[in-house]
N, C-alpha and C positions, 0 to 999 in steps of 0.2 A: 341265811347261809352265805349269800354273796352280796356285794355292794355294787352300785352303779359305777361304771368306769367310763371315762372318755378316751383314755390313752390306749392305743391298741396293744402296747407292750404289757400293761398291767392286765388287760383283758385276756391276752394270751396266757399270762401266768394263771389267771383265774380258771381258764378252761383246762390248763394242764393240771392244776390241783384237783379240779373236779374229776377229771379223767383218772387220775391216780387213785382218788377215793373210790371211784366206780369199780376199778380193778380189784380192790381188796374187800369191799362189802360182800356179805354173804346172802342177804335177803333180796328178793326181787322188788320188794317195796322200797328199800333203800336205793336200789339201782334206778328205779322209776323216778324217784325224787331227784336224784343227781342228773338223770337224763333231762328232766324238765328244766332244771337250772341251766344246764349246758345249752338247751334250746333257747332260753331267755337271753343268754349272753350272745348267742349266734344271731338272734333276731335284732338285738340292739346294734350289733356290728353291721348287719345288712342295712338297717335303717340309716346309720351314719353314712354308709357308702352311697345309698340312693339320694340322700340329702345333698351330699357333695356333688353328685352328678347333676342334680337339678340346678345347682348354683353355677355350673359352668356355662 
């Protein structure tokens, strides 16, 4: 569903698109899948932040 991104701008776009999809789907199973994808994106974003802090 999503691809790995390193740019925060495109990551934000991915999260926005997933959130928009989340709003319109009707089944709980679909919402669960989208929420998992958003969590993966969020985890990658946090990993990038922590890596940058370690390099300081």
